C-alpha positions in Angstrom: -42.5 -41.8 -11.2 -43.4 -38.6 -9.3 -40.6 -36.5 -7.8 -40.1 -37.0 -4.1 -41.7 -34.4 -1.8 -39.4 -31.6 -0.6 -39.5 -31.5 3.2 -41.6 -28.8 4.6 -38.9 -27.2 6.6 -36.7 -26.9 3.5 -39.6 -25.2 1.6 -40.0 -22.8 4.5 -36.3 -21.8 4.5 -36.4 -21.3 0.7 -39.5 -19.1 1.0 -37.8 -17.0 3.7 -34.7 -16.4 1.5 -36.9 -15.5 -1.5 -38.9 -13.0 0.5 -35.8 -11.0 1.7 -35.9 -7.3 0.8 -33.9 -6.2 -2.2 -31.4 -4.1 -0.2 -30.7 -7.1 2.2 -30.0 -9.3 -0.8 -27.6 -6.7 -2.2 -25.8 -6.5 1.2 -25.4 -10.3 1.3 -24.1 -10.4 -2.3 -21.5 -7.7 -1.5 -19.8 -10.1 1.0 -19.6 -13.0 -1.5 -17.0 -13.7 -4.2 -18.3 -13.2 -7.8 -18.4 -17.0 -8.2 -20.6 -17.5 -5.2 -22.8 -14.5 -6.0 -23.6 -16.1 -9.4 -24.4 -19.4 -7.7 -27.1 -17.7 -5.6 -29.2 -17.4 -8.8 -30.6 -20.9 -8.1 -32.2 -19.9 -4.7 -35.3 -18.3 -6.1 -36.7 -16.2 -8.9 -36.0 -13.0 -6.9 -32.3 -14.0 -6.6 -31.9 -15.3 -10.2 -30.7 -12.1 -11.8 -29.6 -10.1 -8.8 -25.9 -10.8 -9.4 -25.9 -9.0 -12.7 -26.4 -5.7 -11.0 -23.4 -6.1 -8.7 -21.4 -2.8 -8.8 -18.2 -4.5 -7.6 -16.6 -7.0 -10.0 -13.6 -8.9 -8.8 -11.9 -11.5 -11.0 -9.2 -13.2 -8.9 -8.1 -16.7 -7.9 -10.9 -17.0 -5.4 -13.7 -16.0 -7.7 -12.4 -17.7 -10.9 -11.3 -21.3 -10.5 -9.6 -22.9 -13.4 -8.6 -26.5 -12.5 -5.8 -26.9 -15.1 -2.2 -26.0 -15.8 -2.6 -25.5 -19.5 -2.0 -21.8 -20.1 -4.1 -21.7 -23.2 -7.1 -23.2 -21.5 -6.7 -20.9 -18.5 -6.5 -17.8 -20.8 -9.6 -18.8 -22.8 -11.6 -19.7 -19.7 -10.8 -16.4 -17.9 -11.5 -14.3 -21.0 -14.8 -16.2 -21.5 -15.8 -15.6 -17.8 -15.1 -11.8 -17.9 -16.8 -11.4 -21.3 -19.9 -13.3 -20.0 -20.2 -11.2 -16.8 -19.7 -7.9 -18.6 -22.2 -8.9 -21.3 -24.9 -9.7 -18.8 -24.2 -6.9 -16.4 -26.9 -4.4 -15.8 -26.2 -1.1 -14.1 -23.1 0.9 -13.0 -19.7 -0.7 -12.3 -18.0 1.1 -9.4 -15.1 -1.4 -8.9 -13.3 -3.6 -11.4 -10.4 -5.8 -10.2 -8.5 -8.2 -12.4 -5.8 -10.0 -10.4 -5.7 -13.7 -11.4 -2.2 -15.1 -11.0 -2.4 -17.1 -14.2 -3.5 -14.2 -16.5 -1.0 -12.5 -18.7 -1.4 -9.1 -20.4 -3.8 -10.3 -23.1 -5.3 -7.9 -25.7 -8.8 -8.7 -24.4 -8.0 -6.4 -21.4 -8.1 -3.5 -23.8 -11.7 -4.2 -24.7 -12.7 -4.4 -21.0 -11.0 -1.2 -20.1 -12.7 0.6 -23.1 -16.0 -0.8 -21.9 -15.4 0.5 -18.3 -14.2 3.9 -19.6 -17.7 4.5 -21.0 -19.2 4.1 -17.5 -18.6 5.4 -14.1 -15.9 3.2 -12.7 -14.4 4.6 -9.5 -12.0 1.9 -8.5 -9.8 0.0 -11.0 -7.2 -2.6 -10.0 -5.1 -4.5 -12.6 -2.4 -6.9 -11.5 -0.6 -8.8 -14.3 1.4 -11.5 -12.5 3.0 -13.2 -15.6 4.8 -12.2 -18.7 5.9 -8.8 -19.9 4.6 -5.5 -18.7 1.2 -4.8 -20.1 0.8 -1.6 -22.0 -2.4 0.2 -20.8 -4.7 1.4 -23.6 -5.3 5.1 -23.9 -9.0 4.6 -22.8 -7.8 4.2 -19.2 -6.8 7.8 -19.1 -10.4 9.0 -19.9 -11.8 7.4 -16.7 -12.3 10.7 -15.0 -14.4 9.3 -12.1 -11.6 7.2 -10.8 -11.0 7.5 -7.1 -8.6 4.6 -6.6 -6.2 3.3 -9.3 -3.9 0.3 -8.6 -1.5 -1.1 -11.3 1.0 -4.0 -11.2 3.4 -4.9 -14.0 2.2 -2.3 -16.5 3.6 0.1 -19.0 2.1 3.6 -18.8 2.2 5.9 -21.8 -0.4 8.7 -21.3 -1.6 10.4 -24.5 -0.9 14.1 -25.1 -4.6 14.7 -24.5 -4.4 13.4 -20.9 -5.4 16.0 -18.4 -4.9 14.0 -15.2 -7.3 12.2 -12.9 -9.3 15.0 -11.3 -11.1 12.8 -8.8 -8.3 10.4 -7.9 -7.5 10.1 -4.2 -5.4 6.9 -4.1 -2.7 5.7 -6.5 -0.7 2.5 -6.2 1.9 1.8 -8.8 4.1 -1.3 -8.5 6.6 -2.7 -11.1 5.8 0.1 -13.5 7.6 1.4 -16.6 6.9 5.1 -17.2 8.5 8.2 -18.6 9.7 10.6 -15.9 7.9 13.6 -17.4 4.7 11.7 -17.8 4.9 10.5 -14.2 5.5 14.0 -12.8 2.7 15.5 -14.9 0.2 12.7 -13.8 1.0 13.3 -10.1 0.7 17.1 -10.4 -2.5 16.7 -12.3 -4.3 14.7 -9.6 -5.3 17.6 -7.3 -7.2 15.4 -4.8 -4.4 12.8 -4.4 -4.1 11.7 -0.8 -2.4 8.2 -0.8 0.5 7.3 -3.0 2.4 4.0 -3.2 5.5 3.6 -5.5 7.4 0.3 -5.8 10.0 -0.7 -8.4 9.9 1.9 -11.2 11.7 1.8 -14.5 12.1 4.6 -17.0 13.7 7.5 -15.0 16.3 8.3 -12.4 14.8 11.2 -10.5 11.7 11.3 -8.2 9.9 14.6 -8.1 6.5 14.5 -6.4 4.3 17.6 -6.3 1.2 16.6 -4.4 0.1 19.3 -1.9 -2.8 17.2 -0.5 -0.9 14.0 -0.1 -1.5 12.4 3.3 0.1 9.0 2.9 3.3 8.0 1.0 4.8 4.5 0.7 7.9 4.4 -1.4 10.4 1.7 -2.3 11.8 3.4 -5.4 15.5 3.0 -6.2 15.9 6.6 -7.3 17.6 9.8 -6.5 15.4 12.6 -5.2 15.6 16.0 -6.6 17.9 18.2 -4.6 17.7 16.9 -1.0 15.6 16.1 2.0 14.3 19.7 2.3 13.0 20.0 -1.2 11.4 16.6 -1.1 9.3 17.3 2.0 8.5 20.9 0.8 6.2 19.2 -1.7 4.3 17.2 0.9 3.0 19.8 3.4 0.0 17.7 4.6 1.6 14.3 4.9 0.0 12.2 7.7 1.5 8.7 7.0 4.9 8.0 5.6 6.5 4.7 4.8 10.1 4.8 3.7 10.9 1.4 2.3 14.0 -0.4 1.0 16.8 2.0 0.2 14.8 5.2 -0.2 16.2 6.6 3.1 19.7 6.4 1.6 18.6 8.6 -1.3 16.8 11.0 1.0 20.2 11.3 2.8 21.9 12.6 -0.3 23.0 16.2 0.1 22.7 18.5 3.1 21.0 16.9 6.2 19.7 19.6 8.5 19.0 19.0 12.2 15.3 19.4 11.3 13.3 20.6 8.4 12.6 24.3 8.0 8.9 23.6 8.0 7.8 20.8 10.4 5.5 17.9 9.3 2.8 18.9 11.8 0.3 16.4 10.4 2.6 13.4 10.4 1.3 10.8 12.9 2.8 7.5 11.5 6.3 7.0 10.3 7.9 3.8 9.1 11.6 3.7 8.1 13.8 1.0 6.7 17.3 1.9 7.8 20.9 0.8 8.1 21.7 1.8 11.6 25.4 1.6 10.8 25.2 4.4 8.2 25.8 7.9 9.6 23.8 9.7 6.9 20.8 7.5 7.3 20.8 7.9 11.0 21.0 11.6 10.8 18.2 11.7 8.1 16.0 9.5 10.4 16.7 11.8 13.3 15.9 14.9 11.2 12.5 13.3 10.3 11.8 12.5 13.9 12.7 16.0 15.1 10.5 17.5 12.3 7.4 15.5 13.3 6.3 17.1 16.6 2.9 15.2 16.6 4.3 11.8 15.7 2.3 9.1 17.6 3.6 5.8 16.0 7.1 5.0 14.8 8.3 1.8 13.1 12.0 1.2 12.3 13.0 -1.8 10.2 16.7 -2.6 10.1 18.3 -3.6 6.9 20.2 -6.4 8.6 22.2 -7.3 5.5 24.1 -4.0 5.8 24.7 -4.0 9.5 28.4 -4.1 9.1 30.9 -1.7 10.6 32.3 0.8 8.1 34.1 4.1 8.0 30.8 6.1 8.2 29.6 4.4 11.4 27.9 6.6 14.0 28.3 5.5 17.6 26.4 8.1 19.4 23.4 10.4 19.0 24.6 14.0 18.5 24.3 16.0 21.7 22.0 18.6 20.1 19.5 15.9 19.4 19.3 14.5 23.0 17.6 17.6 24.3 14.6 17.0 22.0 11.5 15.4 23.4 8.8 13.4 21.6 5.8 14.6 23.5 3.2 12.7 21.4 5.0 9.4 20.6 3.1 6.5 22.1 4.0 3.4 20.1 7.4 2.3 18.8 8.3 -0.9 16.9 11.8 -2.0 16.2 12.3 -5.0 13.8 15.3 -6.9 12.5 18.1 -5.6 14.8 21.1 -7.6 15.8 22.1 -5.8 19.0 25.0 -3.7 17.6 25.9 -0.6 19.5 24.4 1.8 17.0 21.0 0.1 17.3 21.1 0.1 21.0 22.0 3.8 21.1 19.0 4.7 19.0 16.7 2.6 21.2 18.1 4.2 24.3 17.6 7.7 22.8 14.0 7.0 22.0 13.2 5.6 25.4 14.9 8.6 27.1 13.0 11.2 25.1 9.5 9.8 24.9 7.6 10.8 28.1 4.2 9.5 27.0 5.4 6.2 25.4 3.0 3.3 26.1 4.7 0.4 24.3 7.9 -0.4 22.5 8.0 -3.7 20.6 11.4 -5.1 19.7 12.0 -8.1 17.4 15.6 -9.1 16.5 16.7 -10.6 13.2 17.9 -13.8 14.8 18.1 -15.7 18.1 21.9 -15.1 18.3 22.7 -12.7 21.2 19.0 -12.4 22.1 19.5 -12.8 25.8 22.2 -10.0 25.9 19.9 -7.8 23.8 17.0 -8.3 26.2 19.2 -7.4 29.2 20.4 -4.2 27.5 16.8 -3.2 26.8 15.7 -3.7 30.4 18.7 -1.6 31.6 17.8 1.5 29.6 16.2 4.5 31.4 12.6 5.3 30.4 11.2 8.8 30.4 7.7 7.4 30.5 6.5 5.7 33.7 4.0 3.5 31.9 6.2 2.4 29.0 6.2 -1.3 28.4 8.9 -3.1 26.4 7.7 -6.2 24.5 10.3 -8.6 23.2 9.3 -10.8 20.3 11.2 -13.9 19.3 12.5 -13.8 15.7 
């Protein structure tokens, strides 16, 4: 029997796809998962081997589907897929991401990193979601063209020959074990570092960051800072975006808390703080940061609701010397997780009264209890800005 004729309109569409310019095909492939990009090889001869030149390789749950719960099968399948792609790949690899939730720290990763270190990889993301922390091989430290490095659940032990990442601009370290001296050396040896994220560290008790070009810092490290608030910010002269997560504000509050920093954070435009409004030192530290940020445009305050209990260190009012300060650039404020206690309301009242160009304040309580009383208090507060809008969000 002869095969059935393909409808003419289908032939026409296939011809159109096959005649697309190479740069258009590259653009289309860049929006597809690796799995879908490989499947385009059946479209035409022009598409057949296009995927092997993709400079961005992402192996995650979307691009690698393994329909089984057997860990051995999953491991073998994932290793086989990555090996196959790297074997057939032709051209530079600029991005390599391995973040499959069923992959543990297998030794095969060492081979892949060694392979990448011989090329020009610029973005490397490794997230180990199961098992013990994976010890990175020494070859990762020779990737001198890295611009972005993101690691999750890893053990870092840089060799003595490590000279830093001279091109690195973004570093994200979460659930990491690392020696304190090695960490400090690595940070100080990344002269172009602009964005830094630190979450859940093991291996040392002090956090000393020397990154003069750092623009964005997100920290949730349960550590003591060296010295105090003043020393910490002296090492971050160009910071533009700062996120103080978890209990980090408590540790910044250790030691002397000045009314404001000796040298203001003139580039800081976004500040996010997780805070216990019932803690006097944390309140004063937050106020110090606010007063030291004259060009702050956006403020986010996240209450640690589990600690909002009255104690002997409670602060009931904003100090008088703070009330005369004006936030002349602050336009957007977001307050999340409050319960309506006096200390929270005092802080909100203070911000509304000292922000003459405020456009929007968003308030979201931790629970529905007392929500109506909270809303009435918010509407009662005087606003320095004539255009300020208060938006109340249900919990």
